[in-house]
N, CA, C and O of each residue as an XYZ file, in Angstrom:
472
protein
N       9.175    -29.586    -65.148
C       9.543    -29.511    -63.717
C       8.681    -28.629    -62.570
O       7.979    -27.633    -62.745
N       8.957    -29.276    -61.475
C       7.852    -28.582    -60.300
C       8.787    -27.735    -59.522
O      10.013    -27.728    -59.408
N       7.816    -27.014    -59.017
C       8.966    -25.752    -57.991
C       9.105    -26.579    -56.971
O       9.744    -26.033    -56.072
N       8.697    -27.948    -56.653
C       9.094    -28.792    -55.315
C      10.629    -30.011    -55.921
O      11.330    -30.768    -55.248
N      10.640    -29.764    -57.131
C      12.098    -31.177    -57.503
C      12.957    -30.633    -56.447
O      13.172    -31.514    -55.614
N      13.589    -29.417    -56.129
C      14.543    -29.274    -55.220
C      14.476    -29.924    -54.061
O      15.420    -30.541    -53.568
N      13.223    -29.802    -53.517
C      12.912    -30.052    -52.106
C      12.921    -31.877    -51.833
O      13.274    -32.482    -50.821
N      12.467    -32.348    -52.965
C      12.070    -33.816    -53.301
C      13.461    -34.429    -53.357
O      13.728    -35.497    -52.805
N      14.351    -33.690    -54.062
C      15.903    -34.140    -54.203
C      16.238    -34.216    -52.693
O      16.403    -35.276    -52.090
N      16.316    -33.074    -52.186
C      16.988    -33.079    -50.928
C      16.197    -34.250    -49.617
O      16.734    -34.977    -48.781
N      15.240    -34.083    -49.828
C      14.637    -35.242    -48.779
C      15.212    -36.645    -49.070
O      15.768    -37.303    -48.190
N      15.023    -37.166    -50.597
C      15.702    -38.230    -51.014
C      16.834    -38.037    -50.310
O      17.069    -38.902    -49.467
N      17.832    -36.886    -50.443
C      19.289    -37.374    -49.672
C      19.443    -37.587    -48.157
O      20.384    -38.100    -47.552
N      18.192    -37.025    -47.645
C      18.199    -37.072    -46.202
C      17.836    -38.346    -46.009
O      18.377    -38.843    -45.022
N      16.835    -39.323    -46.826
C      16.374    -40.421    -46.516
C      17.436    -41.431    -46.846
O      17.491    -42.449    -46.157
N      18.274    -41.254    -47.818
C      19.679    -41.790    -48.387
C      20.583    -42.075    -47.135
O      21.036    -43.154    -46.751
N      20.720    -40.860    -46.620
C      22.030    -40.649    -45.763
C      21.670    -41.101    -44.156
O      22.684    -41.343    -43.502
N      20.760    -41.206    -43.639
C      20.350    -41.529    -42.197
C      19.406    -42.410    -42.125
O      18.542    -42.396    -43.002
N      19.349    -43.387    -41.059
C      18.297    -44.413    -40.977
C      17.670    -44.088    -39.640
O      16.631    -44.520    -39.140
N      18.536    -43.242    -39.194
C      17.862    -42.935    -37.446
C      16.764    -41.827    -37.906
O      16.937    -40.765    -38.504
N      15.395    -42.528    -37.351
C      14.136    -42.031    -37.778
C      13.977    -40.615    -37.143
O      13.593    -39.686    -37.854
N      14.249    -40.435    -35.885
C      14.450    -38.924    -35.270
C      14.994    -37.686    -35.999
O      14.540    -36.549    -36.124
N      16.152    -38.299    -36.452
C      17.089    -37.104    -37.398
C      16.599    -36.677    -38.667
O      16.604    -35.518    -39.081
N      15.999    -38.109    -39.503
C      15.463    -37.980    -40.830
C      14.208    -37.086    -40.443
O      14.090    -36.214    -41.304
N      13.252    -36.983    -39.492
C      11.909    -36.279    -39.613
C      12.659    -34.822    -38.994
O      12.208    -33.758    -39.419
N      13.542    -34.795    -38.219
C      13.886    -33.511    -38.104
C      14.343    -32.498    -39.291
O      14.002    -31.327    -39.462
N      15.283    -33.368    -40.111
C      15.889    -32.785    -41.165
C      14.645    -32.432    -42.565
O      14.593    -31.431    -43.279
N      13.842    -33.545    -42.577
C      13.041    -33.384    -43.466
C      11.976    -31.900    -43.126
O      11.680    -31.166    -44.069
N      11.515    -31.620    -41.816
C      11.241    -30.751    -41.341
C      11.992    -29.459    -41.738
O      11.404    -28.510    -42.256
N      13.263    -29.463    -41.483
C      14.049    -28.418    -42.127
C      14.103    -27.987    -43.573
O      14.320    -26.861    -44.019
N      13.793    -29.427    -44.389
C      13.782    -29.025    -45.655
C      12.540    -28.221    -46.087
O      12.567    -27.296    -46.897
N      11.484    -28.669    -45.471
C       9.966    -28.072    -45.674
C       9.897    -26.531    -45.287
O       9.120    -25.676    -45.711
N      11.063    -26.402    -44.245
C      10.407    -25.241    -43.587
C      11.848    -24.108    -44.675
O      11.864    -22.877    -44.703
N      12.547    -24.759    -45.187
C      13.113    -23.933    -46.129
C      12.339    -23.447    -47.335
O      12.826    -22.525    -47.989
N      11.553    -23.806    -47.579
C      10.499    -23.581    -48.834
C      10.087    -22.237    -48.406
O       9.917    -22.164    -47.189
N       9.837    -20.935    -49.193
C       9.896    -19.557    -49.092
C       8.457    -19.884    -48.600
O       8.164    -19.105    -47.693
N       7.716    -20.533    -48.805
C       5.987    -20.160    -48.459
C       5.542    -20.877    -47.380
O       4.367    -20.795    -47.023
N       6.540    -21.744    -46.680
C       5.967    -22.481    -45.460
C       6.960    -21.616    -44.342
O       8.167    -21.379    -44.401
N       5.893    -21.232    -43.258
C       6.196    -20.220    -42.504
C       6.423    -21.048    -41.104
O       6.996    -20.527    -40.146
N       5.822    -22.639    -41.079
C       5.723    -23.115    -40.006
C       5.627    -24.489    -40.457
O       4.679    -24.722    -41.208
N       6.494    -25.569    -40.129
C       6.145    -27.110    -40.543
C       6.194    -27.774    -39.403
O       7.112    -27.353    -38.699
N       5.359    -28.970    -38.741
C       5.601    -29.894    -37.802
C       5.000    -31.046    -38.301
O       4.300    -31.180    -39.305
N       5.469    -32.096    -37.233
C       5.153    -33.298    -37.684
C       4.502    -33.790    -36.408
O       5.198    -34.001    -35.415
N       3.274    -33.969    -36.398
C       2.709    -34.580    -34.819
C       1.999    -36.173    -35.122
O       1.317    -36.539    -36.079
N       2.391    -36.825    -34.077
C       2.396    -38.077    -34.223
C       1.146    -38.616    -33.458
O       0.781    -37.895    -32.530
N       0.457    -39.700    -33.668
C      -0.582    -40.142    -32.938
C       0.023    -41.054    -31.899
O       0.854    -41.928    -32.147
N      -0.485    -40.760    -30.682
C       0.319    -41.465    -29.368
C      -1.115    -41.402    -28.580
O      -1.786    -40.424    -28.251
N      -1.352    -42.893    -28.387
C      -2.846    -43.082    -27.670
C      -3.917    -42.636    -28.109
O      -4.832    -42.682    -27.286
N      -4.174    -42.211    -29.105
C      -5.605    -41.783    -29.970
C      -5.456    -40.322    -30.008
O      -6.462    -39.789    -30.477
N      -4.494    -39.467    -29.655
C      -4.264    -38.133    -29.751
C      -2.888    -37.973    -30.280
O      -1.902    -38.708    -30.217
N      -3.140    -36.524    -30.951
C      -1.899    -35.939    -31.745
C      -0.693    -35.176    -31.133
O      -0.734    -33.963    -30.929
N       0.323    -35.912    -30.869
C       1.429    -35.073    -30.139
C       2.511    -34.466    -30.930
O       3.116    -35.150    -31.756
N       2.816    -33.137    -30.718
C       3.978    -32.558    -31.702
C       5.338    -33.002    -31.709
O       6.118    -33.032    -30.757
N       5.482    -33.262    -32.613
C       7.221    -33.988    -32.687
C       7.920    -32.942    -33.289
O       7.730    -31.814    -32.834
N       8.742    -33.102    -34.286
C       9.804    -31.891    -34.952
C       9.044    -30.795    -35.565
O       8.197    -31.106    -36.403
N       9.237    -29.439    -35.243
C       8.812    -28.218    -35.802
C       9.769    -27.461    -35.746
O      10.750    -27.448    -35.003
N       9.343    -26.595    -36.853
C      10.199    -25.039    -37.136
C       9.674    -24.214    -37.526
O       8.963    -24.443    -38.504
N       9.720    -23.045    -37.076
C       9.038    -21.787    -37.313
C       8.100    -21.407    -36.086
O       8.050    -21.974    -34.994
N       7.278    -20.176    -36.582
C       6.481    -19.572    -35.738
C       5.231    -20.197    -36.291
O       5.015    -20.319    -37.497
N       4.276    -20.654    -35.157
C       2.475    -21.148    -35.578
C       2.162    -19.783    -35.511
O       2.607    -19.163    -34.545
N       1.370    -19.090    -36.486
C       0.741    -18.048    -36.544
C      -0.583    -18.181    -36.695
O      -1.388    -17.317    -36.348
N      -0.935    -19.471    -37.317
C      -2.657    -19.945    -37.377
C      -2.582    -21.556    -37.624
O      -1.622    -22.294    -37.405
N      -3.905    -21.903    -38.158
C      -3.898    -23.168    -38.067
C      -3.356    -23.821    -39.006
O      -3.508    -23.286    -40.104
N      -2.580    -25.101    -39.005
C      -1.628    -25.590    -40.197
C      -2.814    -26.381    -41.042
O      -3.865    -26.769    -40.531
N      -2.500    -26.521    -42.220
C      -3.322    -27.146    -43.262
C      -2.217    -28.749    -42.464
O      -1.187    -28.754    -41.790
N      -2.917    -29.638    -42.880
C      -2.558    -31.024    -42.612
C      -2.648    -32.078    -43.750
O      -3.519    -32.079    -44.620
N      -1.624    -32.987    -43.631
C      -1.984    -34.185    -44.323
C      -1.610    -35.070    -43.572
O      -0.517    -34.993    -43.011
N      -2.475    -36.145    -43.396
C      -1.993    -37.280    -42.636
C      -1.140    -38.001    -43.436
O      -1.011    -38.052    -44.659
N      -0.353    -38.773    -42.157
C       0.811    -39.727    -42.622
C       0.259    -41.378    -42.247
O       0.101    -41.865    -41.128
N       0.102    -41.835    -43.206
C      -0.321    -43.734    -43.026
C       0.868    -44.411    -43.545
O       1.584    -44.085    -44.491
N       0.959    -45.570    -42.629
C       1.805    -46.333    -42.767
C       0.880    -47.797    -42.063
O       0.086    -47.734    -41.124
N       1.252    -48.990    -42.800
C       0.669    -50.140    -43.196
C      -1.023    -49.939    -42.908
O      -1.628    -50.778    -42.240
N      -1.615    -48.907    -43.405
C      -2.897    -48.847    -43.719
C      -3.341    -48.326    -42.006
O      -4.353    -48.592    -41.359
N      -2.351    -47.650    -41.704
C      -3.088    -46.520    -40.164
C      -2.209    -45.501    -40.066
O      -1.001    -45.474    -40.303
N      -3.322    -44.249    -39.503
C      -2.830    -43.107    -39.566
C      -1.807    -43.007    -38.503
O      -2.261    -43.170    -37.371
N      -0.732    -42.813    -38.574
C       0.234    -42.796    -37.715
C       1.079    -41.285    -36.901
O       1.762    -41.164    -35.885
N       0.650    -40.434    -37.840
C       1.071    -38.984    -37.801
C       0.493    -38.080    -38.554
O      -0.354    -38.382    -39.395
N       0.960    -36.666    -38.293
C       0.244    -35.781    -39.583
C       1.196    -34.921    -39.792
O       1.922    -34.525    -38.880
N       1.300    -34.536    -41.008
C       2.396    -33.520    -41.526
C       1.506    -32.072    -41.718
O       0.491    -32.191    -42.405
N       1.787    -30.780    -41.192
C       1.460    -29.648    -41.201
C       2.172    -28.382    -41.439
O       3.151    -28.070    -40.762
N       1.709    -27.652    -42.377
C       2.202    -26.516    -42.835
C       1.416    -25.270    -42.363
O       0.223    -25.341    -42.071
N       2.092    -24.193    -42.305
C       1.434    -23.084    -42.462
C       2.010    -22.408    -43.973
O       3.210    -22.403    -44.246
N       1.123    -21.936    -44.743
C       1.706    -20.832    -45.574
C       0.624    -20.237    -46.221
O      -0.435    -20.863    -46.225
N       0.696    -18.922    -46.885
C      -0.258    -18.179    -47.623
C      -1.170    -18.639    -48.087
O      -2.290    -18.359    -47.661
N      -0.988    -19.437    -49.046
C      -2.050    -20.526    -49.448
C      -1.866    -21.798    -49.520
O      -0.731    -22.156    -49.205
N      -2.690    -22.720    -49.869
C      -2.010    -24.130    -50.259
C      -3.044    -24.553    -51.345
O      -4.265    -24.617    -51.202
N      -2.155    -24.886    -52.696
C      -3.253    -25.145    -53.792
C      -2.728    -26.569    -53.898
O      -1.997    -27.268    -53.196
N      -3.365    -26.726    -55.015
C      -3.399    -28.287    -55.648
C      -1.820    -29.194    -56.020
O      -1.658    -30.378    -56.315
N      -0.859    -28.114    -55.863
C       0.357    -28.494    -56.194
C       1.165    -28.712    -54.995
O       2.180    -29.409    -54.962
N       0.499    -27.881    -53.712
C       1.345    -27.976    -52.420
C       0.553    -29.091    -52.052
O       1.188    -29.853    -51.324
N      -0.597    -29.463    -52.289
C      -0.960    -30.953    -51.281
C      -0.566    -32.002    -52.033
O      -0.424    -33.083    -51.461
N      -0.325    -31.903    -53.380
C       0.151    -33.238    -53.984
C       1.797    -33.217    -53.157
O       2.101    -34.058    -52.311
N       2.568    -32.283    -53.527
C       3.674    -32.259    -53.104
C       3.723    -32.896    -51.765
O       4.487    -33.843    -51.579
N       2.773    -32.329    -50.586
C       2.859    -32.399    -49.203
C       2.353    -34.016    -49.132
O       3.086    -34.681    -48.400
N       1.231    -34.787    -49.756
C       1.115    -36.144    -49.511
C       2.438    -36.949    -50.432
O       2.760    -38.075    -50.051
N       2.914    -36.547    -51.214
C       4.645    -37.266    -51.709
C       5.126    -37.484    -50.535
O       5.276    -38.629    -50.108
N       5.599    -35.840    -49.488
C       6.254    -36.185    -48.720
C       5.992    -37.054    -47.600
O       6.816    -37.697    -46.949
N       4.319    -36.973    -47.407
C       4.572    -37.985    -45.991
C       4.238    -39.202    -46.738
O       4.078    -39.993    -45.809
N       4.010    -39.923    -47.915
C       4.490    -40.931    -48.257
C       6.193    -41.443    -47.963
O       6.735    -42.393    -47.399
N       6.443    -40.753    -48.376
C       8.111    -40.643    -48.560
C       8.625    -41.110    -46.952
O       9.412    -42.045    -46.808
N       8.198    -40.510    -46.046
C       8.403    -40.273    -44.632
C       7.807    -41.170    -43.632
O       8.208    -41.366    -42.485
N       6.591    -41.792    -44.344
C       5.726    -42.615    -43.344
C       6.454    -43.726    -42.924
O       6.099    -44.005    -41.779
N       7.244    -44.424    -43.302
C       8.024    -45.843    -42.423
C       8.896    -44.941    -41.262
O       9.336    -45.611    -40.327
N       9.083    -43.975    -41.252
C      10.076    -43.219    -40.272
C       9.265    -42.991    -38.906
O       9.773    -43.075    -37.789
N       7.501    -42.595    -39.260
C       6.824    -42.349    -38.238
C       6.253    -43.210    -36.818
O       5.858    -42.876    -35.701
N       6.418    -44.267    -37.419
C       5.697    -45.097    -35.981
C       6.622    -45.002    -34.833
O       6.103    -45.016    -33.717
N       7.773    -44.916    -34.913
C       8.831    -44.841    -34.239
C       9.397    -43.523    -34.150
O      10.474    -43.461    -33.558
N       8.976    -42.588    -34.547
C       9.417    -41.304    -34.721
C       9.195    -40.431    -33.409
O      10.010    -39.589    -33.033
N       8.207    -40.672    -32.866
C       7.890    -40.164    -31.481
C       8.789    -40.506    -30.368
O       8.846    -39.772    -29.382
N       9.601    -41.734    -30.480
C      10.199    -41.891    -29.302
C      11.726    -41.199    -29.135
O      12.778    -41.759    -29.441
N      11.628    -40.214    -28.727
C      13.073    -39.706    -28.927
C      13.933    -39.921    -27.373
O      14.878    -39.182    -27.099
N      13.633    -40.633    -26.757
C      14.573    -41.206    -25.636
C      14.583    -40.301    -24.528
O      15.391    -40.349    -23.600
N      13.524    -39.356    -24.680
C      13.515    -38.247    -23.434
C      14.298    -37.039    -24.195
O      14.264    -35.961    -23.603
N      14.881    -37.076    -25.226
C      15.359    -35.982    -25.618
C      14.316    -34.688    -26.390
O      13.407    -35.218    -27.029
N      14.298    -33.904    -26.418
C      13.394    -32.566    -26.962
C      13.594    -32.575    -28.277
O      14.594    -33.020    -28.840
N      12.596    -32.056    -28.810
C      12.592    -32.235    -30.356
C      13.060    -31.173    -31.162
O      12.926    -31.183    -32.386
N      13.681    -30.122    -30.444
C      14.190    -28.920    -30.782
C      15.459    -29.223    -31.717
O      16.321    -29.972    -31.259
N      15.671    -28.525    -33.380
C      16.889    -29.151    -33.982
C      18.260    -28.967    -33.172
O      19.304    -29.454    -33.605
């Protein structure tokens, strides 16, 4: 049993409960931020070739470890976390989360003018 099974189950519930991309991504960031080692979590979206920060929780105190989020063979976003240490198990977990949320990221940046705050 992985240390991240509970978080993956919570993310699965989020994905099954809502189809609204913005709400799904906010909730997934909340689930990830609830992991003890993750002091900051954010998703940045590729917009006109630049990364634009979307939903975020925590205080950014250092450069995050990032994982690209791809959809239909295009990088559409980036998942970032700040933790004391990101090991191979963390990276595999984050890559799994990136895959799970990838269908929500191509439209995730369009909040209709609403702020990303939870």
